[in-house]
ZADO-1210 file (C-alpha; in nm, 4 decimals, padded with zeros to 6 digits):
<atoms>
<atom x="05.5437" y="04.9752" z="-15.1320" code="UNK" pos="1"/>
<atom x="05.8001" y="04.8392" z="-14.8687" code="UNK" pos="2"/>
<atom x="05.9205" y="04.5181" z="-14.9669" code="UNK" pos="3"/>
<atom x="06.2497" y="04.3120" z="-15.0010" code="UNK" pos="4"/>
<atom x="06.4540" y="04.4854" z="-15.2446" code="UNK" pos="5"/>
<atom x="06.5965" y="04.2814" z="-15.5539" code="UNK" pos="6"/>
<atom x="06.9084" y="04.0807" z="-15.4291" code="UNK" pos="7"/>
<atom x="07.2130" y="04.1782" z="-15.6543" code="UNK" pos="8"/>
<atom x="07.5167" y="04.0381" z="-15.5061" code="UNK" pos="9"/>
<atom x="07.4356" y="03.6490" z="-15.5561" code="UNK" pos="10"/>
<atom x="07.5398" y="03.3674" z="-15.7998" code="UNK" pos="11"/>
<atom x="07.2063" y="03.1958" z="-15.8699" code="UNK" pos="12"/>
<atom x="06.8784" y="03.2793" z="-15.6901" code="UNK" pos="13"/>
<atom x="06.7814" y="02.9016" z="-15.6957" code="UNK" pos="14"/>
<atom x="07.0910" y="02.8328" z="-15.4903" code="UNK" pos="15"/>
<atom x="07.0927" y="03.1611" z="-15.2517" code="UNK" pos="16"/>
<atom x="06.9292" y="02.9856" z="-14.9440" code="UNK" pos="17"/>
<atom x="07.1267" y="02.6703" z="-14.9747" code="UNK" pos="18"/>
<atom x="07.4206" y="02.8804" z="-14.9740" code="UNK" pos="19"/>
<atom x="07.3041" y="03.0640" z="-14.6407" code="UNK" pos="20"/>
<atom x="07.3049" y="02.7234" z="-14.4734" code="UNK" pos="21"/>
<atom x="07.6408" y="02.6089" z="-14.5652" code="UNK" pos="22"/>
<atom x="07.7770" y="02.9757" z="-14.4804" code="UNK" pos="23"/>
<atom x="07.6361" y="02.9507" z="-14.1340" code="UNK" pos="24"/>
<atom x="07.7789" y="02.5787" z="-14.0982" code="UNK" pos="25"/>
<atom x="08.1209" y="02.6879" z="-14.2027" code="UNK" pos="26"/>
<atom x="08.1373" y="02.9671" z="-13.9625" code="UNK" pos="27"/>
<atom x="08.0436" y="02.7480" z="-13.6828" code="UNK" pos="28"/>
<atom x="08.2125" y="02.4310" z="-13.7240" code="UNK" pos="29"/>
<atom x="08.0673" y="02.1082" z="-13.5687" code="UNK" pos="30"/>
<atom x="07.7460" y="02.2962" z="-13.4660" code="UNK" pos="31"/>
<atom x="07.4761" y="02.1931" z="-13.7301" code="UNK" pos="32"/>
<atom x="07.3503" y="01.9506" z="-13.9359" code="UNK" pos="33"/>
<atom x="07.1622" y="02.0417" z="-14.2561" code="UNK" pos="34"/>
<atom x="06.8718" y="01.7984" z="-14.3578" code="UNK" pos="35"/>
<atom x="06.8264" y="01.8087" z="-14.7464" code="UNK" pos="36"/>
<atom x="06.4606" y="01.8500" z="-14.8456" code="UNK" pos="37"/>
<atom x="06.3223" y="01.9318" z="-15.1620" code="UNK" pos="38"/>
<atom x="06.0671" y="02.1995" z="-15.0435" code="UNK" pos="39"/>
<atom x="06.2240" y="02.3493" z="-14.7425" code="UNK" pos="40"/>
<atom x="06.5626" y="02.4672" z="-14.5864" code="UNK" pos="41"/>
<atom x="06.6370" y="02.2958" z="-14.2625" code="UNK" pos="42"/>
<atom x="06.9320" y="02.3073" z="-14.0024" code="UNK" pos="43"/>
<atom x="06.9412" y="02.1693" z="-13.6423" code="UNK" pos="44"/>
<atom x="07.1884" y="02.1517" z="-13.3764" code="UNK" pos="45"/>
<atom x="07.4394" y="01.8774" z="-13.3159" code="UNK" pos="46"/>
<atom x="07.4619" y="01.8819" z="-12.9605" code="UNK" pos="47"/>
<atom x="07.1381" y="01.9110" z="-12.8111" code="UNK" pos="48"/>
<atom x="07.0253" y="01.8059" z="-12.4629" code="UNK" pos="49"/>
<atom x="06.7974" y="01.4687" z="-12.4928" code="UNK" pos="50"/>
<atom x="06.6487" y="01.5337" z="-12.1840" code="UNK" pos="51"/>
<atom x="06.4394" y="01.8597" z="-12.2887" code="UNK" pos="52"/>
<atom x="06.1593" y="01.9564" z="-12.5018" code="UNK" pos="53"/>
<atom x="06.2844" y="02.0472" z="-12.8575" code="UNK" pos="54"/>
<atom x="06.1852" y="02.3745" z="-13.0000" code="UNK" pos="55"/>
<atom x="06.1483" y="02.4418" z="-13.3754" code="UNK" pos="56"/>
<atom x="06.1070" y="02.7782" z="-13.5252" code="UNK" pos="57"/>
<atom x="06.0055" y="02.8212" z="-13.8821" code="UNK" pos="58"/>
<atom x="05.8646" y="03.0871" z="-14.1257" code="UNK" pos="59"/>
<atom x="05.9762" y="03.2492" z="-14.4612" code="UNK" pos="60"/>
<atom x="06.3255" y="03.2926" z="-14.5669" code="UNK" pos="61"/>
<atom x="06.5113" y="03.6158" z="-14.6318" code="UNK" pos="62"/>
<atom x="06.4311" y="03.7904" z="-14.2969" code="UNK" pos="63"/>
<atom x="06.7615" y="03.8565" z="-14.1513" code="UNK" pos="64"/>
<atom x="06.8821" y="03.6218" z="-13.8650" code="UNK" pos="65"/>
<atom x="06.5160" y="03.5208" z="-13.8336" code="UNK" pos="66"/>
<atom x="06.4735" y="03.2267" z="-13.8941" code="UNK" pos="67"/>
<atom x="06.8023" y="03.0634" z="-14.0424" code="UNK" pos="68"/>
<atom x="07.0551" y="03.2122" z="-13.7775" code="UNK" pos="69"/>
<atom x="06.7996" y="03.1144" z="-13.4755" code="UNK" pos="70"/>
<atom x="06.9165" y="02.7702" z="-13.4241" code="UNK" pos="71"/>
<atom x="07.1621" y="02.7554" z="-13.1322" code="UNK" pos="72"/>
<atom x="07.2168" y="02.7424" z="-12.7707" code="UNK" pos="73"/>
<atom x="06.9436" y="02.9679" z="-12.6022" code="UNK" pos="74"/>
<atom x="06.7527" y="02.9619" z="-12.9220" code="UNK" pos="75"/>
<atom x="06.5649" y="02.6917" z="-13.1268" code="UNK" pos="76"/>
<atom x="06.6853" y="02.3387" z="-13.1676" code="UNK" pos="77"/>
<atom x="06.6070" y="02.3595" z="-13.5200" code="UNK" pos="78"/>
<atom x="06.4928" y="02.5953" z="-13.8017" code="UNK" pos="79"/>
<atom x="06.2810" y="02.5301" z="-14.1061" code="UNK" pos="80"/>
<atom x="06.2409" y="02.8137" z="-14.3712" code="UNK" pos="81"/>
<atom x="06.0378" y="02.7991" z="-14.7056" code="UNK" pos="82"/>
<atom x="06.1865" y="02.9849" z="-15.0022" code="UNK" pos="83"/>
<atom x="06.1802" y="03.3538" z="-14.9892" code="UNK" pos="84"/>
<atom x="05.8923" y="03.4842" z="-14.8254" code="UNK" pos="85"/>
<atom x="05.7369" y="03.1390" z="-14.8311" code="UNK" pos="86"/>
<atom x="05.5931" y="02.9141" z="-14.5254" code="UNK" pos="87"/>
<atom x="05.7874" y="02.5998" z="-14.4558" code="UNK" pos="88"/>
<atom x="05.6731" y="02.2698" z="-14.5960" code="UNK" pos="89"/>
<atom x="05.4301" y="02.0697" z="-14.3531" code="UNK" pos="90"/>
<atom x="05.6558" y="01.7347" z="-14.4036" code="UNK" pos="91"/>
<atom x="05.9831" y="01.9309" z="-14.3896" code="UNK" pos="92"/>
<atom x="05.8830" y="02.0126" z="-14.0246" code="UNK" pos="93"/>
<atom x="05.7475" y="01.6865" z="-13.9730" code="UNK" pos="94"/>
<atom x="06.0533" y="01.5156" z="-14.0765" code="UNK" pos="95"/>
<atom x="06.3284" y="01.7483" z="-13.8508" code="UNK" pos="96"/>
<atom x="06.0881" y="01.6891" z="-13.5672" code="UNK" pos="97"/>
<atom x="06.0828" y="01.3373" z="-13.6112" code="UNK" pos="98"/>
<atom x="06.4668" y="01.3637" z="-13.6228" code="UNK" pos="99"/>
<atom x="06.5402" y="01.5671" z="-13.3120" code="UNK" pos="100"/>
<atom x="06.2948" y="01.4388" z="-13.0697" code="UNK" pos="101"/>
<atom x="06.3974" y="01.2377" z="-12.7656" code="UNK" pos="102"/>
<atom x="06.0718" y="01.1546" z="-12.6275" code="UNK" pos="103"/>
<atom x="06.0084" y="01.4920" z="-12.4338" code="UNK" pos="104"/>
<atom x="05.8216" y="01.6417" z="-12.7246" code="UNK" pos="105"/>
<atom x="05.8103" y="01.9049" z="-12.9783" code="UNK" pos="106"/>
<atom x="05.7235" y="02.2920" z="-12.9396" code="UNK" pos="107"/>
<atom x="05.6476" y="02.4583" z="-13.3009" code="UNK" pos="108"/>
<atom x="05.7097" y="02.8348" z="-13.3311" code="UNK" pos="109"/>
<atom x="05.5727" y="03.0341" z="-13.6036" code="UNK" pos="110"/>
<atom x="05.4158" y="03.3803" z="-13.6912" code="UNK" pos="111"/>
<atom x="05.0372" y="03.3840" z="-13.7358" code="UNK" pos="112"/>
<atom x="05.0205" y="03.3689" z="-14.1318" code="UNK" pos="113"/>
<atom x="04.7841" y="03.1096" z="-14.3043" code="UNK" pos="114"/>
<atom x="05.0645" y="02.9198" z="-14.4931" code="UNK" pos="115"/>
<atom x="05.2708" y="02.9221" z="-14.1537" code="UNK" pos="116"/>
<atom x="04.9536" y="02.8118" z="-13.9621" code="UNK" pos="117"/>
<atom x="04.8571" y="02.5202" z="-14.1713" code="UNK" pos="118"/>
<atom x="05.1496" y="02.3549" z="-14.2390" code="UNK" pos="119"/>
<atom x="05.2852" y="02.3767" z="-13.8546" code="UNK" pos="120"/>
<atom x="04.9310" y="02.2409" z="-13.7727" code="UNK" pos="121"/>
<atom x="04.9693" y="01.9556" z="-14.0283" code="UNK" pos="122"/>
<atom x="05.3031" y="01.9102" z="-13.8874" code="UNK" pos="123"/>
<atom x="05.1422" y="01.8438" z="-13.5246" code="UNK" pos="124"/>
<atom x="04.8722" y="01.6148" z="-13.6689" code="UNK" pos="125"/>
<atom x="05.1414" y="01.3762" z="-13.8631" code="UNK" pos="126"/>
<atom x="05.3371" y="01.3601" z="-13.5293" code="UNK" pos="127"/>
<atom x="05.0656" y="01.2673" z="-13.3151" code="UNK" pos="128"/>
<atom x="04.9716" y="00.9648" z="-13.5283" code="UNK" pos="129"/>
<atom x="05.3423" y="00.8404" z="-13.4691" code="UNK" pos="130"/>
<atom x="05.2747" y="00.8872" z="-13.0823" code="UNK" pos="131"/>
<atom x="05.5088" y="01.1976" z="-13.0884" code="UNK" pos="132"/>
<atom x="05.3502" y="01.4729" z="-12.8606" code="UNK" pos="133"/>
<atom x="05.3973" y="01.8472" z="-12.9689" code="UNK" pos="134"/>
<atom x="05.2391" y="02.1551" z="-12.9708" code="UNK" pos="135"/>
<atom x="05.2390" y="02.5085" z="-13.1575" code="UNK" pos="136"/>
<atom x="05.2414" y="02.8776" z="-13.0601" code="UNK" pos="137"/>
<atom x="05.1262" y="03.1175" z="-13.3143" code="UNK" pos="138"/>
<atom x="05.2869" y="03.4555" z="-13.2373" code="UNK" pos="139"/>
<atom x="05.0396" y="03.7425" z="-13.2868" code="UNK" pos="140"/>
<atom x="05.2476" y="04.0352" z="-13.1552" code="UNK" pos="141"/>
<atom x="05.1753" y="04.2831" z="-13.4360" code="UNK" pos="142"/>
<atom x="04.9235" y="04.5350" z="-13.2823" code="UNK" pos="143"/>
<atom x="04.8281" y="04.6907" z="-13.6340" code="UNK" pos="144"/>
<atom x="04.7113" y="04.3698" z="-13.8017" code="UNK" pos="145"/>
<atom x="04.3609" y="04.2302" z="-13.8167" code="UNK" pos="146"/>
<atom x="04.2515" y="04.5664" z="-13.6632" code="UNK" pos="147"/>
<atom x="03.9163" y="04.5212" z="-13.4428" code="UNK" pos="148"/>
<atom x="03.9810" y="04.1397" z="-13.4167" code="UNK" pos="149"/>
<atom x="04.1103" y="03.9405" z="-13.1248" code="UNK" pos="150"/>
<atom x="04.4808" y="03.9408" z="-13.0678" code="UNK" pos="151"/>
<atom x="04.4881" y="03.5732" z="-13.1908" code="UNK" pos="152"/>
<atom x="04.3589" y="03.6752" z="-13.5392" code="UNK" pos="153"/>
<atom x="04.7077" y="03.8901" z="-13.5776" code="UNK" pos="154"/>
<atom x="04.9947" y="03.8486" z="-13.7529" code="UNK" pos="155"/>
<atom x="05.3450" y="03.8378" z="-13.6109" code="UNK" pos="156"/>
<atom x="05.6402" y="04.0435" z="-13.6358" code="UNK" pos="157"/>
<atom x="06.0048" y="04.0332" z="-13.4710" code="UNK" pos="158"/>
<atom x="05.8413" y="03.9394" z="-13.1519" code="UNK" pos="159"/>
<atom x="05.8887" y="03.5878" z="-13.2256" code="UNK" pos="160"/>
<atom x="06.2630" y="03.6431" z="-13.1690" code="UNK" pos="161"/>
<atom x="06.1905" y="03.7040" z="-12.7885" code="UNK" pos="162"/>
<atom x="05.9397" y="03.4223" z="-12.7486" code="UNK" pos="163"/>
<atom x="06.2052" y="03.1757" z="-12.9054" code="UNK" pos="164"/>
<atom x="06.4265" y="03.2639" z="-12.6241" code="UNK" pos="165"/>
<atom x="06.1992" y="03.2328" z="-12.3645" code="UNK" pos="166"/>
<atom x="06.0523" y="02.8982" z="-12.4942" code="UNK" pos="167"/>
<atom x="06.4239" y="02.7497" z="-12.4938" code="UNK" pos="168"/>
<atom x="06.4966" y="02.8617" z="-12.1511" code="UNK" pos="169"/>
<atom x="06.1845" y="02.6955" z="-12.0241" code="UNK" pos="170"/>
<atom x="06.2682" y="02.3611" z="-12.1920" code="UNK" pos="171"/>
<atom x="06.6322" y="02.3999" z="-12.0951" code="UNK" pos="172"/>
<atom x="06.4822" y="02.4177" z="-11.7472" code="UNK" pos="173"/>
<atom x="06.3657" y="02.0721" z="-11.7778" code="UNK" pos="174"/>
<atom x="05.9859" y="02.1617" z="-11.7910" code="UNK" pos="175"/>
<atom x="05.7292" y="01.9300" z="-11.9705" code="UNK" pos="176"/>
<atom x="05.6250" y="02.0031" z="-12.3304" code="UNK" pos="177"/>
<atom x="05.2792" y="02.1223" z="-12.1630" code="UNK" pos="178"/>
<atom x="05.4702" y="02.3756" z="-11.9299" code="UNK" pos="179"/>
<atom x="05.7013" y="02.5017" z="-12.1890" code="UNK" pos="180"/>
<atom x="05.3898" y="02.5565" z="-12.4245" code="UNK" pos="181"/>
<atom x="05.2015" y="02.7516" z="-12.1593" code="UNK" pos="182"/>
<atom x="05.4722" y="02.9510" z="-12.0654" code="UNK" pos="183"/>
<atom x="05.5451" y="03.0545" z="-12.4115" code="UNK" pos="184"/>
<atom x="05.1827" y="03.0906" z="-12.4848" code="UNK" pos="185"/>
<atom x="05.1795" y="03.3487" z="-12.1767" code="UNK" pos="186"/>
<atom x="05.4480" y="03.5389" z="-12.3174" code="UNK" pos="187"/>
<atom x="05.2456" y="03.5635" z="-12.6433" code="UNK" pos="188"/>
<atom x="04.9592" y="03.6890" z="-12.4842" code="UNK" pos="189"/>
<atom x="05.1587" y="03.9751" z="-12.3127" code="UNK" pos="190"/>
<atom x="05.3743" y="04.0887" z="-12.6076" code="UNK" pos="191"/>
<atom x="05.2703" y="04.3788" z="-12.8422" code="UNK" pos="192"/>
<atom x="05.4818" y="04.5223" z="-13.1255" code="UNK" pos="193"/>
<atom x="05.4552" y="04.8351" z="-13.3604" code="UNK" pos="194"/>
<atom x="05.6204" y="04.8745" z="-13.6964" code="UNK" pos="195"/>
<atom x="05.7308" y="05.2526" z="-13.7449" code="UNK" pos="196"/>
<atom x="05.8337" y="05.3510" z="-14.0986" code="UNK" pos="197"/>
<atom x="05.9916" y="05.6728" z="-14.1710" code="UNK" pos="198"/>
<atom x="05.8788" y="05.8772" z="-14.4901" code="UNK" pos="199"/>
<atom x="06.1803" y="06.0797" z="-14.5521" code="UNK" pos="200"/>
<atom x="06.0343" y="06.2644" z="-14.8239" code="UNK" pos="201"/>
<atom x="05.7213" y="06.4005" z="-14.6262" code="UNK" pos="202"/>
<atom x="05.9106" y="06.3980" z="-14.3176" code="UNK" pos="203"/>
<atom x="05.6426" y="06.1745" z="-14.1474" code="UNK" pos="204"/>
<atom x="05.6225" y="05.8735" z="-13.9196" code="UNK" pos="205"/>
<atom x="05.4109" y="05.5868" z="-14.0518" code="UNK" pos="206"/>
<atom x="05.2686" y="05.3189" z="-13.8120" code="UNK" pos="207"/>
<atom x="05.1510" y="04.9991" z="-13.8990" code="UNK" pos="208"/>
<atom x="05.2426" y="04.9991" z="-14.2777" code="UNK" pos="209"/>
<atom x="05.2779" y="04.6318" z="-14.3666" code="UNK" pos="210"/>
<atom x="05.6001" y="04.4805" z="-14.4992" code="UNK" pos="211"/>
<atom x="05.3947" y="04.3566" z="-14.8428" code="UNK" pos="212"/>
<atom x="05.3035" y="04.7163" z="-14.8895" code="UNK" pos="213"/>
<atom x="05.0103" y="04.7569" z="-14.6871" code="UNK" pos="214"/>
<atom x="04.9082" y="05.1401" z="-14.6321" code="UNK" pos="215"/>
<atom x="05.0128" y="05.2441" z="-14.2772" code="UNK" pos="216"/>
<atom x="04.7522" y="05.2974" z="-14.0333" code="UNK" pos="217"/>
<atom x="04.8537" y="05.5991" z="-13.8351" code="UNK" pos="218"/>
<atom x="05.0646" y="05.9139" z="-13.9965" code="UNK" pos="219"/>
<atom x="05.2433" y="06.1179" z="-13.7786" code="UNK" pos="220"/>
<atom x="05.4879" y="06.4385" z="-13.8450" code="UNK" pos="221"/>
<atom x="05.8216" y="06.3211" z="-13.7249" code="UNK" pos="222"/>
<atom x="05.9942" y="06.5737" z="-13.4840" code="UNK" pos="223"/>
<atom x="06.2493" y="06.3480" z="-13.2919" code="UNK" pos="224"/>
<atom x="06.3385" y="06.0330" z="-13.1607" code="UNK" pos="225"/>
<atom x="06.1897" y="06.1065" z="-12.8387" code="UNK" pos="226"/>
<atom x="05.8425" y="06.2126" z="-13.0069" code="UNK" pos="227"/>
<atom x="05.8546" y="05.8586" z="-13.2017" code="UNK" pos="228"/>
<atom x="05.9523" y="05.6670" z="-12.8918" code="UNK" pos="229"/>
<atom x="05.6648" y="05.8391" z="-12.6722" code="UNK" pos="230"/>
<atom x="05.3970" y="05.7783" z="-12.9588" code="UNK" pos="231"/>
<atom x="05.4881" y="05.4332" z="-12.9929" code="UNK" pos="232"/>
<atom x="05.4770" y="05.3612" z="-12.6307" code="UNK" pos="233"/>
<atom x="05.1205" y="05.5237" z="-12.6100" code="UNK" pos="234"/>
<atom x="04.9992" y="05.2673" z="-12.8932" code="UNK" pos="235"/>
<atom x="05.1562" y="04.9555" z="-12.7625" code="UNK" pos="236"/>
<atom x="05.1105" y="05.0102" z="-12.3799" code="UNK" pos="237"/>
<atom x="04.7392" y="05.0934" z="-12.4208" code="UNK" pos="238"/>
<atom x="04.7187" y="04.7361" z="-12.5072" code="UNK" pos="239"/>
<atom x="04.9111" y="04.6031" z="-12.2337" code="UNK" pos="240"/>
<atom x="04.6730" y="04.7915" z="-11.9619" code="UNK" pos="241"/>
<atom x="04.5394" y="04.4620" z="-11.8507" code="UNK" pos="242"/>
<atom x="04.8958" y="04.3369" z="-11.7376" code="UNK" pos="243"/>
<atom x="04.9523" y="04.6030" z="-11.4687" code="UNK" pos="244"/>
<atom x="05.2393" y="04.5705" z="-11.2767" code="UNK" pos="245"/>
<atom x="05.4347" y="04.3779" z="-11.5277" code="UNK" pos="246"/>
<atom x="05.8245" y="04.4602" z="-11.5846" code="UNK" pos="247"/>
<atom x="05.9025" y="04.5622" z="-11.9318" code="UNK" pos="248"/>
<atom x="06.1379" y="04.3655" z="-12.1602" code="UNK" pos="249"/>
<atom x="06.2146" y="04.6007" z="-12.4717" code="UNK" pos="250"/>
<atom x="06.3334" y="04.4838" z="-12.8178" code="UNK" pos="251"/>
<atom x="06.4019" y="04.7440" z="-13.1132" code="UNK" pos="252"/>
<atom x="06.4546" y="04.5644" z="-13.4617" code="UNK" pos="253"/>
<atom x="06.6258" y="04.7881" z="-13.7058" code="UNK" pos="254"/>
<atom x="06.4546" y="04.8119" z="-14.0754" code="UNK" pos="255"/>
<atom x="06.7016" y="04.7470" z="-14.3326" code="UNK" pos="256"/>
<atom x="06.7763" y="05.1272" z="-14.3800" code="UNK" pos="257"/>
<atom x="06.8196" y="05.2308" z="-14.0220" code="UNK" pos="258"/>
<atom x="07.1521" y="05.2868" z="-13.8935" code="UNK" pos="259"/>
<atom x="07.3211" y="05.1025" z="-13.6039" code="UNK" pos="260"/>
<atom x="07.3615" y="05.4363" z="-13.4120" code="UNK" pos="261"/>
<atom x="06.9882" y="05.5160" z="-13.4641" code="UNK" pos="262"/>
<atom x="06.8747" y="05.1899" z="-13.3284" code="UNK" pos="263"/>
<atom x="07.0405" y="05.2701" z="-13.0041" code="UNK" pos="264"/>
<atom x="06.9109" y="05.6264" z="-13.0245" code="UNK" pos="265"/>
<atom x="06.5712" y="05.5041" z="-13.0108" code="UNK" pos="266"/>
<atom x="06.6392" y="05.2413" z="-12.7559" code="UNK" pos="267"/>
<atom x="06.7147" y="05.5085" z="-12.4942" code="UNK" pos="268"/>
<atom x="06.4447" y="05.7364" z="-12.5925" code="UNK" pos="269"/>
<atom x="06.1952" y="05.4378" z="-12.5227" code="UNK" pos="270"/>
<atom x="06.3873" y="05.3724" z="-12.1941" code="UNK" pos="271"/>
<atom x="06.3425" y="05.7304" z="-12.0538" code="UNK" pos="272"/>
<atom x="05.9960" y="05.7632" z="-12.1835" code="UNK" pos="273"/>
<atom x="05.8978" y="05.4423" z="-11.9887" code="UNK" pos="274"/>
<atom x="06.0839" y="05.4973" z="-11.6839" code="UNK" pos="275"/>
<atom x="05.9028" y="05.8392" z="-11.7003" code="UNK" pos="276"/>
<atom x="05.5653" y="05.6823" z="-11.7214" code="UNK" pos="277"/>
<atom x="05.6562" y="05.4743" z="-11.4189" code="UNK" pos="278"/>
<atom x="05.7416" y="05.1444" z="-11.5786" code="UNK" pos="279"/>
<atom x="06.0526" y="04.9137" z="-11.4574" code="UNK" pos="280"/>
<atom x="06.2757" y="04.7872" z="-11.7267" code="UNK" pos="281"/>
<atom x="06.4167" y="04.4108" z="-11.6963" code="UNK" pos="282"/>
<atom x="06.6335" y="04.4271" z="-12.0105" code="UNK" pos="283"/>
<atom x="06.6456" y="04.5193" z="-12.3728" code="UNK" pos="284"/>
<atom x="06.7893" y="04.4285" z="-12.7044" code="UNK" pos="285"/>
<atom x="06.8748" y="04.6162" z="-13.0202" code="UNK" pos="286"/>
<atom x="06.9606" y="04.4315" z="-13.3803" code="UNK" pos="287"/>
<atom x="06.8698" y="04.3601" z="-13.7213" code="UNK" pos="288"/>
<atom x="06.6770" y="04.0340" z="-13.6612" code="UNK" pos="289"/>
<atom x="06.3982" y="04.0680" z="-13.8971" code="UNK" pos="290"/>
<atom x="06.4599" y="04.2795" z="-14.1902" code="UNK" pos="291"/>
<atom x="06.1263" y="04.2365" z="-14.3927" code="UNK" pos="292"/>
<atom x="06.1120" y="04.6194" z="-14.4422" code="UNK" pos="293"/>
<atom x="06.3293" y="04.8161" z="-14.7104" code="UNK" pos="294"/>
<atom x="06.2733" y="05.1189" z="-14.5434" code="UNK" pos="295"/>
<atom x="06.3861" y="05.3544" z="-14.2358" code="UNK" pos="296"/>
<atom x="06.2370" y="05.3029" z="-13.9300" code="UNK" pos="297"/>
<atom x="06.1993" y="05.0192" z="-13.6584" code="UNK" pos="298"/>
<atom x="05.9939" y="04.7548" z="-13.5333" code="UNK" pos="299"/>
<atom x="05.9305" y="04.8066" z="-13.1583" code="UNK" pos="300"/>
<atom x="05.8617" y="04.5265" z="-12.9114" code="UNK" pos="301"/>
<atom x="05.7150" y="04.5334" z="-12.5597" code="UNK" pos="302"/>
<atom x="05.6799" y="04.2360" z="-12.3297" code="UNK" pos="303"/>
<atom x="05.5133" y="04.2788" z="-12.0031" code="UNK" pos="304"/>
<atom x="05.6280" y="04.0126" z="-11.7868" code="UNK" pos="305"/>
<atom x="05.5284" y="03.8651" z="-11.4543" code="UNK" pos="306"/>
<atom x="05.7705" y="03.7105" z="-11.2010" code="UNK" pos="307"/>
<atom x="05.7285" y="03.3611" z="-11.3913" code="UNK" pos="308"/>
<atom x="05.8343" y="03.4834" z="-11.7343" code="UNK" pos="309"/>
<atom x="06.1315" y="03.7131" z="-11.5840" code="UNK" pos="310"/>
<atom x="06.2967" y="03.3922" z="-11.4951" code="UNK" pos="311"/>
<atom x="06.3093" y="03.2843" z="-11.8681" code="UNK" pos="312"/>
<atom x="06.4380" y="03.6345" z="-11.9912" code="UNK" pos="313"/>
<atom x="06.7855" y="03.6388" z="-12.0447" code="UNK" pos="314"/>
<atom x="07.0136" y="03.7308" z="-12.3199" code="UNK" pos="315"/>
<atom x="07.0783" y="03.4634" z="-12.5778" code="UNK" pos="316"/>
<atom x="07.3622" y="03.4682" z="-12.8434" code="UNK" pos="317"/>
<atom x="07.3512" y="03.3847" z="-13.1983" code="UNK" pos="318"/>
<atom x="07.6931" y="03.3645" z="-13.4066" code="UNK" pos="319"/>
<atom x="07.6533" y="03.7239" z="-13.4996" code="UNK" pos="320"/>
<atom x="07.3772" y="03.8807" z="-13.2701" code="UNK" pos="321"/>
<atom x="07.2430" y="03.8846" z="-12.9219" code="UNK" pos="322"/>
<atom x="06.8403" y="03.9222" z="-12.8493" code="UNK" pos="323"/>
</atoms>
């Protein structure tokens, strides 16, 4: 099974996630406020533009910078996580939304899993009863989940990091909640992601293995980074054919056992293969954003942007990463 390995270098498991938030706040003095909540872990920015839509990203904790590290300028205004591998609490989402709303509305962003959907949806409903406008985008970029089903039935992986920065850029442009929601949903419609795990014992590439231990969907012999890139592009771009002419934004998310060097080797293999096939690239990022897989390998996301989306795809810097 490819799941998060047991943490060892900790003090008390019950206090780990609180220490994470305190550590983030300590490294960036005067940047954040922590909202204490019995059921979730909440961090929001101190210095926010009152004239813009607020972005709240949420998910299970223990996934690298996603989600605890994704509050900041050019990213989310607030992040809410449940415990390890658990969805955030609906009332926690509701409480922080009420706290940071300044009348322009709230956009919730979360991956499309049952618990995350239900709790974000409940937060939207609770806010509506108080006259606070809000909306939700369920990120569904994983091409190997819910096979044979429409895209909106699929789960999400690291593509949510790209959508957070797009939503933030649209909000910073002064757009209404309806427009920020529309643009972010458009980006979700045009992004596809594939997880590729390396089976080093058998020298295989395993596409579509789930981070909770689900078996791979496709297994191929590993030959080189170029072959990995070519195979991933074939699988992902086959789903983006309806967006012909779009320019590609590329993200390589290193799994926990992939070396820093290997991530950039894969990136350049992808770049060469995409350009050879006639696609033009508008940007790229590499990092360990979403470390759900305790494996060697990577999660590859391709976004086919039109001219509108391209305006909102620009580098966003967290404290210790850029996406």
